[in-house]
C-alpha positions as CSV (number, residue, x, y, z in Angstrom):
1,X,54.2,146.0,239.4
2,X,50.6,146.5,240.3
3,X,48.9,145.1,243.5
4,X,45.9,143.1,242.7
5,X,42.3,143.1,243.9
6,X,39.2,140.9,243.8
7,X,36.1,142.6,244.2
8,X,33.0,140.1,244.4
9,X,29.1,141.5,243.5
10,X,31.4,143.4,240.7
11,X,28.5,144.1,238.3
12,X,26.0,145.1,241.0
13,X,25.5,149.0,241.3
14,X,28.3,148.9,244.3
15,X,31.0,146.9,242.5
16,X,30.7,149.2,239.7
17,X,31.7,152.0,242.2
18,X,34.3,149.9,243.6
19,X,36.0,149.0,240.6
20,X,35.7,152.6,239.6
21,X,37.7,153.6,242.4
22,X,40.1,151.2,242.7
23,X,41.3,151.9,239.1
24,X,41.3,155.2,240.4
25,X,44.0,153.9,243.0
26,X,46.3,152.3,240.9
27,X,45.2,148.8,241.5
28,X,44.8,145.6,239.3
29,X,41.2,144.7,239.6
30,X,39.9,141.1,238.9
31,X,35.8,141.2,238.5
32,X,34.6,138.2,240.2
33,X,31.1,137.9,238.3
34,X,28.5,134.9,237.2
35,X,29.0,133.7,233.5
36,X,25.2,134.7,233.0
37,X,25.7,138.4,234.5
38,X,25.3,141.4,232.6
39,X,28.2,143.1,232.4
40,X,28.2,145.6,229.4
41,X,28.0,148.8,231.9
42,X,31.8,147.8,233.2
43,X,33.3,147.6,229.2
44,X,34.6,151.0,229.6
45,X,36.9,149.1,232.8
46,X,40.7,147.8,231.9
47,X,39.7,144.7,234.4
48,X,39.8,141.3,234.2
49,X,36.4,138.9,234.8
50,X,37.0,135.4,237.2
51,X,34.0,133.1,237.6
52,X,34.6,131.0,240.6
53,X,31.5,129.4,242.3
54,X,30.9,130.7,246.0
55,X,29.0,127.4,247.0
56,X,32.5,125.8,246.5
57,X,35.6,126.4,248.0
58,X,37.8,124.4,246.1
59,X,36.8,126.6,243.4
60,X,37.0,129.5,245.2
61,X,40.5,128.1,246.4
62,X,41.6,127.5,243.1
63,X,41.0,131.2,241.4
64,X,43.0,132.6,244.5
65,X,46.1,130.2,243.7
66,X,45.9,131.3,240.4
67,X,45.4,135.0,240.5
68,X,47.6,135.7,243.5
69,X,45.7,138.7,245.2
70,X,46.8,141.1,247.3
71,X,43.4,142.6,248.4
72,X,39.6,141.5,248.9
73,X,36.4,143.7,248.7
74,X,33.3,141.5,249.4
75,X,30.7,142.8,248.2
76,X,28.4,140.2,246.8
77,X,25.3,139.5,248.4
78,X,21.3,139.3,247.7
79,X,18.8,142.0,249.3
80,X,15.5,139.9,248.7
81,X,15.3,136.3,249.3
82,X,12.9,133.9,249.7
83,X,13.5,132.5,253.3
84,X,15.9,133.9,255.6
85,X,18.3,130.4,254.9
86,X,18.7,131.7,251.0
87,X,19.7,134.8,252.4
88,X,22.0,133.2,255.3
89,X,23.4,131.2,252.2
90,X,24.5,133.9,250.1
91,X,25.2,137.2,252.6
92,X,26.9,134.5,255.1
93,X,27.9,131.4,253.3
94,X,29.3,133.3,250.7
95,X,31.7,134.7,253.2
96,X,32.6,132.4,255.0
97,X,33.5,130.0,251.9
98,X,35.5,133.0,250.7
99,X,37.2,133.8,254.3
100,X,38.3,129.5,254.5
101,X,39.3,129.4,250.9
102,X,41.9,132.5,251.2
103,X,43.2,130.2,254.4
104,X,43.5,127.1,252.4
105,X,45.1,128.5,249.4
106,X,48.1,129.7,251.8
107,X,48.3,133.0,250.2
108,X,49.8,136.1,252.4
109,X,46.8,138.2,251.9
110,X,46.7,141.7,253.2
111,X,43.3,142.7,253.7
112,X,39.9,141.0,253.4
113,X,37.3,144.0,253.3
114,X,33.7,143.2,254.1
115,X,30.8,145.1,252.6
116,X,28.3,144.0,255.7
117,X,25.3,146.3,256.6
118,X,24.3,148.7,259.1
119,X,20.9,146.7,259.3
120,X,23.1,143.7,260.7
121,X,23.1,146.4,263.9
122,X,19.3,147.3,263.6
123,X,18.0,150.8,264.3
124,X,17.3,152.7,268.0
125,X,13.9,152.8,269.1
126,X,14.0,156.4,270.3
127,X,15.3,159.5,268.3
128,X,17.5,159.8,271.5
129,X,21.0,158.4,271.0
130,X,23.1,157.3,267.9
131,X,24.4,153.8,266.4
132,X,28.0,153.5,267.3
133,X,30.1,150.4,266.9
134,X,30.1,149.7,270.1
135,X,26.5,148.8,270.7
136,X,25.3,145.0,270.5
137,X,23.9,144.6,267.1
138,X,19.9,143.8,267.2
139,X,19.3,143.3,263.7
140,X,15.7,143.1,262.9
141,X,15.1,141.6,259.6
142,X,16.4,138.1,258.2
143,X,18.9,140.2,256.1
144,X,20.2,142.2,258.7
145,X,20.8,138.7,260.7
146,X,22.6,137.3,257.8
147,X,25.0,140.4,257.2
148,X,25.7,139.8,260.9
149,X,26.1,136.0,260.5
150,X,28.7,137.1,257.7
151,X,30.8,139.4,260.1
152,X,30.7,136.4,262.6
153,X,31.7,134.2,259.9
154,X,34.8,136.4,258.6
155,X,35.9,137.0,262.5
156,X,35.9,133.1,262.8
157,X,39.0,133.4,261.1
158,X,41.3,136.0,263.0
159,X,44.7,134.8,261.6
160,X,42.9,136.7,258.2
161,X,43.6,140.6,258.0
162,X,40.0,141.6,257.6
163,X,38.1,145.2,258.0
164,X,34.1,145.3,258.3
165,X,32.1,148.1,257.0
166,X,28.5,149.1,257.2
167,X,27.0,151.2,255.4
168,X,23.7,152.9,255.9
169,X,21.2,153.6,253.3
170,X,23.2,153.5,249.7
171,X,22.3,155.7,247.0
172,X,23.9,157.0,243.7
173,X,24.1,155.9,240.2
174,X,23.1,152.6,238.8
175,X,20.9,152.2,242.1
176,X,17.3,150.5,241.8
177,X,16.2,150.3,245.4
178,X,15.6,154.0,246.2
179,X,14.8,154.5,242.4
180,X,11.2,153.3,243.0
181,X,10.8,156.6,245.5
182,X,12.8,158.9,242.7
183,X,10.2,157.7,240.3
184,X,7.1,158.3,242.2
185,X,8.3,161.7,242.9
186,X,9.0,162.4,239.5
187,X,5.2,161.6,238.8
188,X,3.9,163.9,241.4
189,X,3.3,160.9,243.8
190,X,4.7,161.2,247.6
191,X,3.8,158.8,249.8
192,X,4.6,158.2,253.7
193,X,4.1,154.8,255.7
194,X,2.6,156.0,259.2
195,X,3.2,159.5,260.6
196,X,5.9,158.3,263.2
197,X,8.9,160.8,263.4
198,X,11.7,159.4,262.3
199,X,15.7,160.5,261.4
200,X,17.6,157.9,258.6
201,X,21.1,158.2,257.6
202,X,22.5,158.2,253.6
203,X,25.9,157.6,252.1
204,X,26.6,158.2,248.5
205,X,28.0,155.4,246.8
206,X,31.3,157.1,245.6
207,X,31.9,157.7,249.5
208,X,31.1,154.2,250.2
209,X,33.6,153.4,247.7
210,X,36.6,155.3,248.6
211,X,36.0,154.4,252.5
212,X,36.3,150.6,250.8
213,X,40.0,151.4,249.2
214,X,40.9,153.2,252.2
215,X,40.2,150.1,253.9
216,X,42.6,148.4,252.2
217,X,45.0,149.9,254.0
218,X,44.1,150.9,257.8
219,X,40.8,149.6,260.3
220,X,42.7,146.3,260.6
221,X,40.5,143.7,262.1
222,X,37.7,146.5,263.3
223,X,34.2,147.2,261.9
224,X,33.2,151.0,261.1
225,X,29.8,152.4,260.8
226,X,29.5,154.5,257.4
227,X,27.5,157.5,256.4
228,X,27.8,160.7,255.2
229,X,27.9,162.3,258.6
230,X,24.3,163.4,259.0
231,X,21.0,162.4,259.9
232,X,17.9,163.6,258.0
233,X,13.9,163.6,258.8
234,X,11.7,161.4,257.1
235,X,10.4,164.6,254.9
236,X,14.4,165.4,253.9
237,X,14.7,163.0,251.3
238,X,11.9,164.0,249.5
239,X,12.2,167.7,249.4
240,X,15.7,167.7,248.1
241,X,14.4,165.3,245.4
242,X,11.4,168.0,244.7
243,X,13.4,170.6,244.2
244,X,16.0,169.1,242.4
245,X,13.6,167.6,239.8
246,X,11.8,171.0,239.9
247,X,8.5,168.7,240.9
248,X,5.8,169.1,242.9
249,X,4.1,166.0,244.6
250,X,0.3,165.3,246.2
251,X,2.3,164.3,249.4
252,X,-0.1,161.4,251.6
253,X,0.3,158.8,254.3
254,X,-0.2,155.5,254.2
255,X,-1.8,153.8,257.2
256,X,1.1,151.3,258.9
257,X,-1.8,148.6,259.5
258,X,-2.9,149.1,255.7
259,X,1.0,148.4,254.2
260,X,1.5,145.8,256.7
261,X,-1.2,143.9,255.0
262,X,-0.3,144.9,251.2
263,X,3.4,143.3,252.4
264,X,1.4,140.5,253.5
265,X,0.0,139.9,251.0
266,X,2.8,140.2,248.5
267,X,5.0,138.2,250.6
268,X,2.5,135.2,250.0
269,X,2.0,136.0,246.4
270,X,5.5,135.9,245.9
271,X,6.2,132.9,248.1
272,X,3.7,131.2,246.3
273,X,4.9,132.0,242.7
274,X,8.7,131.4,244.1
275,X,10.2,134.4,243.5
276,X,11.7,137.2,246.9
277,X,9.2,140.3,248.0
278,X,9.7,143.3,247.1
279,X,8.1,144.3,250.2
280,X,7.6,141.9,252.9
281,X,6.7,142.5,256.8
282,X,10.4,142.2,257.8
283,X,11.1,144.8,255.3
284,X,8.5,147.3,256.3
285,X,9.8,146.9,259.9
286,X,12.9,148.5,258.6
287,X,11.4,151.4,256.8
288,X,9.4,152.4,259.8
289,X,12.3,151.8,262.2
290,X,12.5,155.1,264.4
291,X,16.9,156.0,264.4
292,X,19.2,154.9,261.3
293,X,21.6,158.2,262.6
294,X,25.3,156.3,263.2
295,X,28.3,157.6,264.2
296,X,31.1,157.5,261.8
297,X,34.0,159.0,264.2
298,X,35.7,155.9,264.5
299,X,36.2,155.2,260.5
300,X,37.1,159.4,260.5
301,X,39.8,158.7,262.9
302,X,41.1,155.0,261.8
303,X,40.3,155.3,258.2
304,X,40.8,158.8,257.1
305,X,36.8,158.7,256.3
306,X,35.7,161.8,255.4
307,X,32.7,162.4,253.1
308,X,32.7,164.3,250.0
309,X,28.6,164.6,249.7
310,X,25.9,165.3,252.0
311,X,22.2,163.9,251.0
312,X,21.9,167.3,249.0
313,X,25.1,167.3,247.0
314,X,24.7,163.2,246.2
315,X,21.5,163.6,244.7
316,X,22.1,165.9,242.8
317,X,25.0,164.0,240.8
318,X,22.3,160.8,241.5
319,X,19.4,162.8,239.7
320,X,21.1,164.1,237.1
321,X,22.7,160.6,236.2
322,X,19.0,158.6,236.1
323,X,17.5,161.8,233.8
324,X,20.4,161.7,231.6
325,X,20.1,157.8,231.5
326,X,16.0,157.9,231.1
327,X,16.4,156.2,234.4
328,X,13.7,158.5,235.4
């Protein structure tokens, strides 16, 4: 009999790849989605759907008791919100409710894997140094603080066997976040904010999915940073994208204060229209941060994590997928 895994946020970008990897590892997949979620892209998968209400512990408990999951990978969350409270309600509140429901159900869950974010730690202010699991978290955005609170909420249930994963910038087929930059480059435009030297890190989504499945069986009660193990200067993403697309661009640098003003206007407009802002002052602070380079030594040692992609090989697959599916 196959072991059962519940994957939350299953209809999203990361959720799709988690499902794909779980099926490769002979797991019976239950995809937690909203009834209003678009799931056409999941039709090729042999999975079962479930529709628990993450705002209600009782609803989650009923689902858990009915399905008797062996594992949970909790990837549901939001990256844009109208307020810090909304971030906390979803990214932290859903985690607490799900963990509480597991505890109250009394099932013998083998592992609860939480997909957090490197934003829960925050960047370094200097190019010297590397983000490790041991440094005190200093998130610089409401999103990062909500992801850290989600980790704290999970750790409040020490009787649960959990693993927390903190991926850095995740990219790959179906991602719509970094797609904005790719579209600009494909049109010959290559914008940057300011001129400060920076170090970024990335992880291809398939590598994140593999790490999540490995975490089902190892890394008990621990937290791990995840990236492809490398760091990249601020121009390498653009340079690789141009080379893969065979595209020449006009490269230019926008003054930080000008972008701050645009972010402020965007924030105000979205507040008045009751929508989350894609670009706001806090998001800008992440984009212009100096150092997002993180260590993955502990994930390699404990989980057997071995990234299969660097930024170049990951971008080749990603951009080819975008072009094939006419996203760029």
